[in-house]
C-alpha positions in Angstrom: -1.4 40.0 -6.3 -1.1 36.3 -4.9 -4.1 33.8 -5.7 -4.9 32.5 -2.4 -6.6 28.7 -3.1 -7.7 26.5 -0.5 -7.0 22.9 -1.3 -10.2 21.1 -0.5 -14.0 20.2 -1.0 -15.2 20.7 2.5 -18.1 23.4 2.7 -17.1 23.6 6.4 -13.5 24.8 5.7 -14.9 27.3 2.9 -17.4 28.6 5.4 -14.6 29.2 8.0 -12.1 30.8 5.7 -15.0 33.0 4.3 -14.7 34.3 8.2 -11.4 36.1 7.2 -12.9 38.1 4.3 -10.5 37.5 1.7 -10.6 36.5 -1.5 -10.2 32.8 -2.4 -11.1 29.7 -4.2 -11.5 26.2 -3.5 -10.0 23.4 -5.5 -10.5 20.2 -4.6 -7.2 18.0 -4.6 -7.4 14.4 -5.8 -5.1 12.3 -3.5 -5.3 9.1 -1.8 -6.6 9.7 2.0 -5.8 6.2 3.1 -3.7 6.1 6.0 -0.4 3.9 6.1 0.5 1.2 8.0 1.3 2.0 11.6 0.7 6.0 10.9 0.2 8.4 13.9 -2.9 10.2 13.9 -0.8 13.6 13.9 1.3 12.5 11.2 -1.6 11.1 9.2 -3.1 14.7 9.5 -0.2 16.5 8.7 0.7 14.2 5.7 -2.7 14.8 3.9 -2.7 18.6 4.6 0.9 18.7 2.9 -0.2 16.3 -0.1 -3.3 18.3 -0.5 -1.5 21.7 -1.0 1.1 19.9 -2.7 -1.4 18.7 -5.5 -2.8 21.9 -6.0 0.4 23.5 -6.2 1.3 21.4 -8.8 -1.1 23.4 -10.7 -1.0 26.2 -9.3 2.9 27.5 -8.7 2.2 31.1 -8.5 -0.8 30.7 -5.7 -0.6 30.6 -1.9 -1.9 27.1 -0.9 -3.7 26.1 2.2 -4.0 22.1 2.7 -5.7 21.1 5.7 -7.0 17.5 7.3 -8.8 16.6 10.0 -9.1 13.1 12.1 -10.7 12.7 15.5 -9.0 10.0 18.3 -10.6 8.0 20.8 -8.7 5.4 23.1 -5.9 5.7 20.5 -7.9 4.9 17.4 -8.6 7.3 14.3 -12.4 7.8 13.9 -12.7 9.4 10.3 -16.3 10.3 8.8 -18.8 8.1 9.5 -19.3 5.3 6.4 -23.1 5.6 7.2 -25.5 5.6 10.1 -24.5 2.9 11.7 -21.1 3.5 11.9 -21.9 7.0 13.1 -23.8 5.4 15.9 -21.1 3.2 16.8 -18.3 6.6 16.5 -21.0 8.3 19.2 -21.0 5.5 21.5 -17.7 4.8 21.8 -17.3 8.6 22.4 -19.7 8.5 25.2 -18.2 9.4 29.0 -14.9 9.9 26.8 -12.4 12.1 25.7 -12.3 12.2 21.7 -8.9 14.4 20.6 -9.6 16.5 17.3 -6.2 16.6 15.1 -6.0 19.1 12.4 -3.2 19.3 9.9 -2.3 22.4 7.9 -0.2 23.3 5.1 0.4 26.6 4.0 2.6 27.2 1.2 3.6 29.4 -1.7 5.6 27.4 -4.1 7.2 29.8 -6.4 9.0 31.4 -3.1 9.5 28.1 -1.2 8.0 30.0 1.9 5.8 27.5 4.1 4.5 27.0 7.6 2.9 23.7 9.0 1.1 22.9 11.7 -1.1 20.5 13.9 -3.8 21.9 16.1 -5.4 19.6 19.1 -8.7 20.2 20.3 -10.1 17.9 23.0 -13.7 17.4 23.6 -15.3 15.6 26.8 -18.5 13.8 25.8 -21.1 13.6 28.6 -22.3 9.8 29.0 -25.2 9.6 26.1 -28.3 7.4 26.0 -28.9 5.2 22.4 -32.1 7.8 22.5 -30.0 11.0 22.4 -27.5 9.7 19.7 -30.5 8.5 17.5 -32.3 12.3 18.0 -29.0 14.2 17.6 -28.0 11.8 14.3 -31.8 12.5 12.8 -31.5 16.1 13.5 -27.8 17.1 12.6 -26.9 14.3 9.9 -23.3 14.7 10.8 -22.1 12.2 8.0 -19.2 13.8 6.3 -17.5 15.2 9.7 -14.8 13.4 11.5 -16.0 11.2 14.4 -19.9 12.2 13.6 -19.5 15.2 15.4 -20.5 19.0 14.6 -19.6 21.0 17.4 -21.2 24.3 15.7 -24.4 23.2 15.9 -26.4 20.6 18.3 -23.7 18.8 18.6 -22.1 20.6 21.3 -25.2 19.3 23.6 -23.5 15.9 23.8 -20.7 17.4 25.6 -19.3 18.4 29.1 -16.4 20.4 28.2 -14.1 21.3 25.5 -10.1 22.4 25.9 -8.1 24.0 23.2 -6.5 27.2 22.1 -8.6 27.7 18.5 -12.6 26.4 18.4 -12.6 26.8 14.5 -9.8 24.2 14.9 -12.7 21.7 15.5 -14.4 22.6 13.0 -11.5 21.6 10.3 -9.3 25.0 9.8 -7.5 26.7 12.8 -8.2 30.6 11.9 -5.9 32.1 14.5 -2.9 30.5 13.4 -3.5 30.4 10.1 -4.3 34.3 10.4 -1.1 34.7 11.9 0.6 32.6 9.1 -1.3 34.8 6.3 0.2 38.1 7.9 3.5 36.7 7.9 3.2 35.9 4.5 2.4 39.8 3.8 -1.6 39.3 3.5 -3.4 42.0 5.4 -5.5 40.0 7.9 -7.9 42.1 9.0 
């Protein structure tokens, strides 16, 4: 039986992977998540997903490792997790009335056999025009300070949107389960 390992400390990714009803463990990779100079957003999240998986694969070479990373992009600028409440307000003010793209890079690898799959999932969120009072109430209620772009679609954040476009709503939360399930089946796991 191949050991399935999620290379992440994210509670959101852990909750998402639990939906596939597979036995797995989460191990937090210790990598530098700094963006390289002139690195494009898609390249950035894909590199981090691979580096996270590689870090855990180094310790557990017989496991099937899932690495993932996400960023949001507004007018070409990468929005990471907010540093503090003021930064969260700034991110949401910038998102107001705009379309923000959420990119999720994924790497699934089995180092022992050399099998691997990698991809980037894109999801667009069209934010409605937001008043500062709405942003403040949202931040008070949701406290999305550990989320890319200060936005949690799975809860109250949905009220900030006009519309969304993407193939997999779980990608917006941080782990695209549709393609992940397909990849795990390709490897030989039974899902469901």
